[in-house]
DSSP file (Angstrom, degrees, kcal/mol; ACC not computed):
  #  RESIDUE AA STRUCTURE BP1 BP2  ACC     N-H-->O    O-->H-N    N-H-->O    O-->H-N    TCO  KAPPA ALPHA  PHI   PSI    X-CA   Y-CA   Z-CA
    1    1 A X              0   0    0      0, 0.0   109,-0.2     0, 0.0   110,-0.2   0.000 360.0 360.0 360.0 142.2   -3.0   -0.1   -5.2
    2    2 A X        +     0   0    0      1,-0.1     2,-0.2   108,-0.1   105,-0.1   0.684 360.0  30.5-109.9 -27.2   -2.7   -0.6   -8.9
    3    3 A X  S  > S-     0   0    0    104,-0.1     4,-2.3     1,-0.1     5,-0.2  -0.765  87.9 -97.4-128.7 174.8   -5.9    1.0  -10.2
    4    4 A X  H  > S+     0   0    0     -2,-0.2     4,-2.9     1,-0.2     5,-0.2   0.888 120.6  53.9 -61.1 -41.1   -8.2    3.8   -9.3
    5    5 A X  H  > S+     0   0    0      1,-0.2     4,-2.4     2,-0.2    -1,-0.2   0.914 110.8  46.4 -61.3 -41.6  -10.7    1.5   -7.6
    6    6 A X  H  > S+     0   0    0      2,-0.2     4,-2.6     1,-0.2    -1,-0.2   0.891 112.7  50.8 -66.2 -38.9   -7.9    0.1   -5.4
    7    7 A X  H  X S+     0   0    0     -4,-2.3     4,-2.4     2,-0.2     5,-0.2   0.940 111.6  46.2 -63.8 -48.2   -6.6    3.6   -4.6
    8    8 A X  H  X S+     0   0    0     -4,-2.9     4,-2.6     1,-0.2     5,-0.2   0.923 114.0  49.3 -61.1 -44.3  -10.1    4.9   -3.6
    9    9 A X  H  X S+     0   0    0     -4,-2.4     4,-2.7    -5,-0.2     5,-0.2   0.906 109.9  51.8 -61.4 -41.9  -10.6    1.8   -1.5
   10   10 A X  H  X S+     0   0    0     -4,-2.6     4,-2.2     2,-0.2    -2,-0.2   0.929 112.9  44.0 -62.8 -45.7   -7.2    2.2    0.2
   11   11 A X  H  X S+     0   0    0     -4,-2.4     4,-2.3     2,-0.2    -2,-0.2   0.924 115.2  48.3 -65.6 -44.0   -7.9    5.8    1.1
   12   12 A X  H  X S+     0   0    0     -4,-2.6     4,-1.5    -5,-0.2    -2,-0.2   0.895 113.4  47.0 -64.3 -39.6  -11.4    5.1    2.3
   13   13 A X  H  X S+     0   0    0     -4,-2.7     4,-1.7    -5,-0.2    -1,-0.2   0.883 111.0  51.5 -72.7 -36.7  -10.3    2.2    4.4
   14   14 A X  H  X S+     0   0    0     -4,-2.2     4,-1.9    -5,-0.2    -2,-0.2   0.938 112.7  45.4 -60.5 -46.3   -7.4    4.1    6.0
   15   15 A X  H  X S+     0   0    0     -4,-2.3     4,-2.5     1,-0.2    -1,-0.2   0.765 106.9  58.9 -72.9 -24.0   -9.6    6.9    7.0
   16   16 A X  H  X S+     0   0    0     -4,-1.5     4,-2.4     2,-0.2    -1,-0.2   0.879 106.1  49.8 -67.5 -37.0  -12.3    4.5    8.3
   17   17 A X  H  X S+     0   0    0     -4,-1.7     4,-2.6     2,-0.2    -2,-0.2   0.940 111.9  47.1 -64.3 -47.5   -9.6    3.2   10.7
   18   18 A X  H  X S+     0   0    0     -4,-1.9     4,-2.7     1,-0.2     5,-0.2   0.929 112.4  50.5 -59.6 -45.8   -8.7    6.8   11.8
   19   19 A X  H  X S+     0   0    0     -4,-2.5     4,-1.7     1,-0.2    -1,-0.2   0.914 111.4  47.5 -60.2 -44.7  -12.4    7.6   12.2
   20   20 A X  H  X S+     0   0    0     -4,-2.4     4,-1.2     2,-0.2     5,-0.3   0.921 112.7  48.9 -64.8 -43.0  -13.1    4.5   14.3
   21   21 A X  H >X S+     0   0    0     -4,-2.6     4,-2.9     1,-0.2     3,-0.5   0.935 112.3  47.8 -61.5 -46.0  -10.0    5.1   16.5
   22   22 A X  H 3< S+     0   0    0     -4,-2.7    -1,-0.2     1,-0.2    -2,-0.2   0.791 113.2  48.7 -67.9 -26.7  -11.0    8.7   17.1
   23   23 A X  H 3< S+     0   0    0     -4,-1.7    -1,-0.2    -5,-0.2    -2,-0.2   0.657 122.5  31.1 -87.6 -14.5  -14.6    7.8   17.9
   24   24 A X  H << S+     0   0    0     -4,-1.2     2,-0.2    -3,-0.5    -2,-0.2   0.696 104.0  76.4-114.4 -25.8  -13.7    5.1   20.4
   25   25 A X     <  -     0   0    0     -4,-2.9     2,-0.2    -5,-0.3     3,-0.0  -0.559  69.4-137.5 -86.2 152.1  -10.4    6.1   22.0
   26   26 A X     >  -     0   0    0     -2,-0.2     4,-0.7     1,-0.1     3,-0.1  -0.616  26.8-108.6 -98.9 166.2  -10.1    8.8   24.7
   27   27 A X  T >4 S+     0   0    0      1,-0.2     3,-1.1    -2,-0.2     4,-0.3   0.921 121.6  51.8 -58.6 -43.7   -7.5   11.5   24.9
   28   28 A X  G >4 S+     0   0    0      1,-0.2     3,-1.1     2,-0.2    -1,-0.2   0.832 103.2  58.3 -63.1 -32.3   -5.9    9.7   27.9
   29   29 A X  G >4 S+     0   0    0      1,-0.2     3,-1.7     2,-0.2    18,-0.3   0.635  83.5  82.6 -75.7 -11.5   -5.8    6.4   26.0
   30   30 A X  G << S+     0   0    0     -3,-1.1    18,-2.4    -4,-0.7    17,-0.4   0.733  85.9  58.6 -64.6 -20.2   -3.6    7.9   23.2
   31   31 A X  G <  S+     0   0    0     -3,-1.1    -1,-0.3    -4,-0.3    -2,-0.2   0.525  77.5 116.9 -86.4  -5.8   -0.6    7.3   25.4
   32   32 A X    <   -     0   0    0     -3,-1.7    15,-1.9    -4,-0.1     2,-0.3  -0.376  59.7-137.8 -62.2 140.6   -1.2    3.6   25.7
   33   33 A X  E     -A   46   0A   0     13,-0.2     2,-0.4    14,-0.1    13,-0.2  -0.744  14.2-158.7-107.1 150.5    1.7    1.7   24.1
   34   34 A X  E     -A   45   0A   0     11,-2.8    11,-2.5    -2,-0.3     2,-0.4  -0.963  18.8-131.0-121.6 143.3    1.8   -1.4   21.9
   35   35 A X  E     -A   44   0A   0     -2,-0.4     2,-0.4     9,-0.2     9,-0.2  -0.797  20.3-170.4 -97.1 133.8    4.9   -3.5   21.5
   36   36 A X  E     -A   43   0A   0      7,-3.2     7,-3.6    -2,-0.4     2,-0.5  -0.992   5.2-160.2-125.6 127.1    6.1   -4.5   18.0
   37   37 A X  E     +A   42   0A   0     -2,-0.4     2,-0.5     5,-0.2     5,-0.2  -0.931  10.7 177.8-111.1 124.3    8.8   -7.1   17.5
   38   38 A X  E >   -A   41   0A   0      3,-3.0     3,-2.6    -2,-0.5     2,-0.3  -0.937  65.1 -59.7-126.7 106.6   10.8   -7.1   14.2
   39   39 A X  T 3  S-     0   0    0     -2,-0.5     0, 0.0     1,-0.3     0, 0.0  -0.423 122.6 -14.7  54.7-115.6   13.4   -9.7   14.1
   40   40 A X  T 3  S+     0   0    0     -2,-0.3     2,-0.4    -3,-0.1    -1,-0.3   0.469 120.2  93.3 -93.4  -2.5   15.7   -8.8   17.1
   41   41 A X  E <   -A   38   0A   0     -3,-2.6    -3,-3.0     2,-0.0     2,-0.5  -0.765  56.9-158.9-101.5 135.1   14.3   -5.3   17.6
   42   42 A X  E     -A   37   0A   0     -2,-0.4     2,-0.4    -5,-0.2    -5,-0.2  -0.948  12.7-171.3-109.3 126.3   11.5   -4.4   20.0
   43   43 A X  E     -A   36   0A   0     -7,-3.6    -7,-3.2    -2,-0.5     2,-0.5  -0.926  10.9-152.5-117.6 142.7    9.7   -1.1   19.2
   44   44 A X  E     -A   35   0A   0     -2,-0.4     2,-0.4    -9,-0.2    -9,-0.2  -0.959  16.3-177.9-114.1 130.6    7.2    0.6   21.4
   45   45 A X  E     -A   34   0A   0    -11,-2.5   -11,-2.8    -2,-0.5     2,-0.2  -0.991  18.6-138.4-130.8 134.2    4.5    2.8   19.8
   46   46 A X  E  >  -A   33   0A   0     -2,-0.4     4,-2.0   -13,-0.2   -13,-0.2  -0.494  29.2-113.9 -81.1 160.0    1.8    4.8   21.4
   47   47 A X  H  > S+     0   0    0    -15,-1.9     4,-2.5   -17,-0.4     5,-0.2   0.907 119.3  55.4 -57.1 -41.0   -1.7    4.9   19.9
   48   48 A X  H  > S+     0   0    0    -18,-2.4     4,-2.6     1,-0.2    -1,-0.2   0.910 106.5  48.7 -59.8 -44.1   -1.1    8.6   19.2
   49   49 A X  H  > S+     0   0    0    -19,-0.3     4,-2.2     1,-0.2    -1,-0.2   0.859 110.8  50.8 -68.0 -33.7    2.1    7.8   17.2
   50   50 A X  H  X S+     0   0    0     -4,-2.0     4,-2.2     2,-0.2    -2,-0.2   0.924 112.1  46.5 -69.0 -43.6    0.4    5.1   15.2
   51   51 A X  H  X S+     0   0    0     -4,-2.5     4,-2.5     2,-0.2     5,-0.2   0.924 112.7  50.2 -61.5 -44.5   -2.5    7.4   14.3
   52   52 A X  H  X S+     0   0    0     -4,-2.6     4,-2.6     1,-0.2     5,-0.3   0.905 110.0  50.7 -61.1 -41.7   -0.1   10.2   13.4
   53   53 A X  H  X S+     0   0    0     -4,-2.2     4,-2.2     2,-0.2    -1,-0.2   0.908 110.5  48.9 -63.1 -42.6    1.9    7.8   11.2
   54   54 A X  H  X S+     0   0    0     -4,-2.2     4,-2.2     2,-0.2     5,-0.2   0.926 113.4  46.4 -63.8 -45.2   -1.2    6.6    9.3
   55   55 A X  H  X S+     0   0    0     -4,-2.5     4,-2.4     1,-0.2    -2,-0.2   0.930 115.5  44.6 -64.9 -46.0   -2.4   10.2    8.7
   56   56 A X  H  X S+     0   0    0     -4,-2.6     4,-2.4    -5,-0.2    -1,-0.2   0.850 110.8  55.7 -69.7 -32.1    1.0   11.4    7.5
   57   57 A X  H  X S+     0   0    0     -4,-2.2     4,-2.0    -5,-0.3    -2,-0.2   0.953 111.9  42.0 -62.0 -50.1    1.5    8.3    5.4
   58   58 A X  H  X S+     0   0    0     -4,-2.2     4,-2.7     1,-0.2    -2,-0.2   0.891 113.4  53.4 -64.9 -38.8   -1.8    9.0    3.5
   59   59 A X  H  X S+     0   0    0     -4,-2.4     4,-2.0     2,-0.2    -1,-0.2   0.908 107.5  51.5 -62.7 -41.5   -1.1   12.7    3.3
   60   60 A X  H  X S+     0   0    0     -4,-2.4     4,-1.8     1,-0.2    -2,-0.2   0.949 114.4  42.1 -59.2 -49.8    2.4   12.0    1.7
   61   61 A X  H  X S+     0   0    0     -4,-2.0     4,-2.7     1,-0.2    -2,-0.2   0.847 109.4  57.6 -70.4 -32.9    0.9    9.7   -0.9
   62   62 A X  H  X S+     0   0    0     -4,-2.7     4,-2.7     1,-0.2    15,-0.4   0.884 106.2  52.0 -62.3 -36.5   -2.1   12.1   -1.5
   63   63 A X  H  X S+     0   0    0     -4,-2.0     4,-2.1     2,-0.2    -2,-0.2   0.917 109.6  48.3 -63.4 -43.8    0.5   14.7   -2.3
   64   64 A X  H  X S+     0   0    0     -4,-1.8     4,-2.0     2,-0.2    -2,-0.2   0.932 114.3  45.8 -60.5 -45.8    2.2   12.4   -4.8
   65   65 A X  H  X S+     0   0    0     -4,-2.7     4,-3.1     1,-0.2     5,-0.2   0.899 109.9  54.5 -65.9 -40.4   -1.1   11.6   -6.4
   66   66 A X  H  X S+     0   0    0     -4,-2.7     4,-2.9     1,-0.2    -1,-0.2   0.885 107.3  50.8 -61.7 -38.5   -2.2   15.2   -6.5
   67   67 A X  H  X S+     0   0    0     -4,-2.1     4,-2.0     2,-0.2    -1,-0.2   0.918 111.9  47.5 -63.6 -42.2    1.0   16.1   -8.4
   68   68 A X  H  X S+     0   0    0     -4,-2.0     4,-0.7     2,-0.2    -2,-0.2   0.929 114.0  46.4 -64.2 -45.4    0.3   13.3  -10.9
   69   69 A X  H ><>S+     0   0    0     -4,-3.1     5,-3.0     1,-0.2     3,-0.9   0.908 110.8  53.5 -63.1 -41.9   -3.3   14.4  -11.3
   70   70 A X  H ><5S+     0   0    0     -4,-2.9     3,-1.7     1,-0.3    -1,-0.2   0.868 102.9  56.3 -61.3 -37.3   -2.3   18.1  -11.6
   71   71 A X  H 3<5S+     0   0    0     -4,-2.0    -1,-0.3     1,-0.3    -2,-0.2   0.719 107.9  49.8 -68.6 -18.2    0.1   17.2  -14.4
   72   72 A X  T <<5S-     0   0    0     -3,-0.9    -1,-0.3    -4,-0.7    -2,-0.2   0.291 124.4-105.5 -98.4   8.2   -2.8   15.7  -16.3
   73   73 A X  T < 5S+     0   0    0     -3,-1.7    -3,-0.2     1,-0.3     2,-0.2   0.665  80.6 127.2  78.9  16.4   -4.9   18.9  -15.7
   74   74 A X      < -     0   0    0     -5,-3.0    -1,-0.3    -6,-0.2    -2,-0.1  -0.653  61.7 -97.3-104.1 162.7   -7.1   17.2  -13.0
   75   75 A X        -     0   0    0     -2,-0.2    14,-0.3    14,-0.2    -1,-0.1  -0.208  39.6-103.3 -76.2 168.0   -7.8   18.5   -9.4
   76   76 A X  B     -b   89   0B   0     12,-0.6    14,-2.1    -7,-0.1     2,-0.5  -0.319  31.2-101.0 -86.9 169.0   -6.0   17.4   -6.3
   77   77 A X        -     0   0    0    -15,-0.4     2,-0.7    12,-0.2     6,-0.1  -0.797  28.7-154.8 -87.5 130.0   -7.1   15.1   -3.5
   78   78 A X  B >>  -C   82   0C   0      4,-0.9     4,-1.3    -2,-0.5     3,-0.7  -0.900   6.1-168.8-108.1 102.9   -8.4   17.0   -0.5
   79   79 A X  T 34 S+     0   0    0     -2,-0.7    -1,-0.1     1,-0.2     4,-0.1   0.746  84.6  56.5 -65.0 -23.5   -7.9   14.7    2.5
   80   80 A X  T 34 S+     0   0    0      1,-0.2    -1,-0.2     2,-0.1     3,-0.1   0.783 120.6  26.8 -80.5 -26.8  -10.0   16.9    4.8
   81   81 A X  T <4 S-     0   0    0     -3,-0.7    -2,-0.2     1,-0.4    -1,-0.2   0.367 107.5-126.7-113.1   2.3  -13.1   16.8    2.6
   82   82 A X  B  <  -C   78   0C   0     -4,-1.3     2,-1.5     1,-0.1    -4,-0.9  -0.446  64.7 -25.7  83.0-162.9  -12.5   13.4    0.9
   83   83 A X  S    S-     0   0    0     -6,-0.1     9,-0.7    -2,-0.1    10,-0.2  -0.684  81.0-152.6 -87.3  87.4  -12.5   13.0   -2.8
   84   84 A X        -     0   0    0     -2,-1.5     3,-0.3     7,-0.2     5,-0.2  -0.318  16.4-155.2 -69.4 141.2  -14.7   16.0   -3.5
   85   85 A X        +     0   0    0      1,-0.2    -1,-0.1     6,-0.1     6,-0.1  -0.046  61.6 112.3-102.3  30.4  -16.9   16.0   -6.6
   86   86 A X  S    S-     0   0    0      4,-0.1    -1,-0.2     1,-0.1     4,-0.1   0.366  89.2-110.7 -88.7   7.0  -17.1   19.8   -6.9
   87   87 A X  S    S+     0   0    0      2,-0.5   -12,-0.1    -3,-0.3    -1,-0.1   0.096 107.7  76.3  90.7 -24.6  -15.1   20.0  -10.1
   88   88 A X  S    S+     0   0    0    -13,-0.1   -12,-0.6     2,-0.1     2,-0.3   0.644  97.3  42.6 -93.3 -15.3  -12.1   21.7   -8.4
   89   89 A X  B    S-b   76   0B   0    -14,-0.3    -2,-0.5    -5,-0.2     2,-0.2  -0.898  97.3 -89.8-128.8 158.1  -10.8   18.6   -6.8
   90   90 A X        -     0   0    0    -14,-2.1   -12,-0.3    -2,-0.3     2,-0.2  -0.456  43.0-156.5 -66.8 131.9  -10.4   15.0   -8.0
   91   91 A X     >  -     0   0    0     -2,-0.2     4,-2.4    -6,-0.1     5,-0.2  -0.629  31.1-107.1-102.4 166.8  -13.4   12.9   -7.3
   92   92 A X  H  > S+     0   0    0     -9,-0.7     4,-1.4     1,-0.2     5,-0.1   0.898 124.2  51.5 -58.6 -39.5  -13.6    9.1   -7.0
   93   93 A X  H  > S+     0   0    0      1,-0.2     4,-0.7     2,-0.2    -1,-0.2   0.858 107.2  53.2 -67.9 -33.1  -15.2    9.0  -10.4
   94   94 A X  H >4 S+     0   0    0      1,-0.2     3,-0.9     2,-0.2     6,-0.2   0.925 107.6  50.6 -64.3 -43.5  -12.4   11.2  -11.8
   95   95 A X  H 3< S+     0   0    0     -4,-2.4   -91,-0.2     1,-0.3    -1,-0.2   0.805 114.5  45.0 -64.2 -27.4   -9.8    8.7  -10.5
   96   96 A X  H 3< S+     0   0    0     -4,-1.4    -1,-0.3    -5,-0.2    -2,-0.2   0.547  90.5 111.2 -90.7  -8.4  -11.8    5.9  -12.1
   97   97 A X  S X< S-     0   0    0     -3,-0.9     3,-1.5    -4,-0.7   -93,-0.1  -0.300  76.5-121.5 -71.9 151.5  -12.3    7.6  -15.4
   98   98 A X  T 3  S+     0   0    0      1,-0.3    -1,-0.1     3,-0.1    -4,-0.0   0.793 111.3  58.5 -60.5 -28.1  -10.6    6.4  -18.6
   99   99 A X  T 3  S+     0   0    0     -5,-0.0     2,-0.8     1,-0.0    -1,-0.3   0.613  86.8  87.3 -78.2 -11.6   -8.9    9.8  -19.0
  100  100 A X    <   -     0   0    0     -3,-1.5     2,-0.6    -6,-0.2   -96,-0.1  -0.794  59.4-176.0 -93.1 112.3   -7.2    9.7  -15.7
  101  101 A X        -     0   0    0     -2,-0.8     2,-0.8   -33,-0.1    -3,-0.1  -0.926  13.0-177.5-113.9 113.5   -3.9    7.9  -16.0
  102  102 A X        -     0   0    0     -2,-0.6     5,-0.1    -7,-0.1    -2,-0.0  -0.928  32.6-133.6-105.6 106.9   -1.9    7.3  -12.9
  103  103 A X    >>  -     0   0    0     -2,-0.8     4,-2.0     1,-0.1     3,-0.6  -0.028  18.0-104.3 -63.3 162.9    1.2    5.7  -14.3
  104  104 A X  H 3> S+     0   0    0      1,-0.2     4,-2.9     2,-0.2     5,-0.2   0.837 118.0  59.1 -56.1 -36.2    2.9    2.5  -12.9
  105  105 A X  H 3> S+     0   0    0      1,-0.2     4,-1.3     2,-0.2    -1,-0.2   0.892 108.4  44.7 -64.6 -36.9    5.7    4.5  -11.3
  106  106 A X  H <> S+     0   0    0     -3,-0.6     4,-0.8     2,-0.2    -2,-0.2   0.927 118.1  41.8 -70.5 -45.4    3.2    6.5   -9.2
  107  107 A X  H  X S+     0   0    0     -4,-2.0     4,-0.8     1,-0.2     3,-0.3   0.826 109.5  58.9 -75.0 -29.8    1.1    3.5   -8.1
  108  108 A X  H >< S+     0   0    0     -4,-2.9     3,-0.8    -5,-0.3     4,-0.4   0.896 101.4  55.4 -63.7 -38.9    4.1    1.3   -7.5
  109  109 A X  H >< S+     0   0    0     -4,-1.3     3,-1.1     1,-0.2     4,-0.4   0.819  98.0  65.1 -63.6 -28.8    5.5    3.7   -4.9
  110  110 A X  H >< S+     0   0    0     -4,-0.8     3,-0.6    -3,-0.3    -1,-0.2   0.851 101.9  47.1 -62.7 -34.3    2.2    3.5   -3.0
  111  111 A X  T << S+     0   0    0     -4,-0.8    -1,-0.2    -3,-0.8    -2,-0.2   0.492  98.3  71.4 -88.7  -1.7    2.7   -0.1   -2.2
  112  112 A X  T <         0   0    0     -3,-1.1    -1,-0.2    -4,-0.4    -2,-0.2   0.594 360.0 360.0 -92.4 -10.4    6.3    0.2   -1.0
  113  113 A X    <         0   0    0     -3,-0.6    -1,-0.2    -4,-0.4    -2,-0.1   0.412 360.0 360.0-122.5 360.0    5.8    2.0    2.3
């Protein structure tokens, strides 16, 4: 993501995937494996490991963004409640506001992993 709208969309779409998986998969199905081939390497991943990777990936970047927002005197992103608009946490509108500057170095790191 390069701008606030892209960032908000990325977080919302990631969590929509998690929500859909959790609402359609069963506990037993979390052990089902998927095969991934990368060049000469074959990797096997369970549904559980893929979900865990997605959640921790977003959490890592939310921490980076929260540090950036905090250095600008803005609230953090709360992944458990979304982008709360209660004044204590960064809201989607805060991320989109002209006063909120997420520099290129912060947003560039988001697209590299």
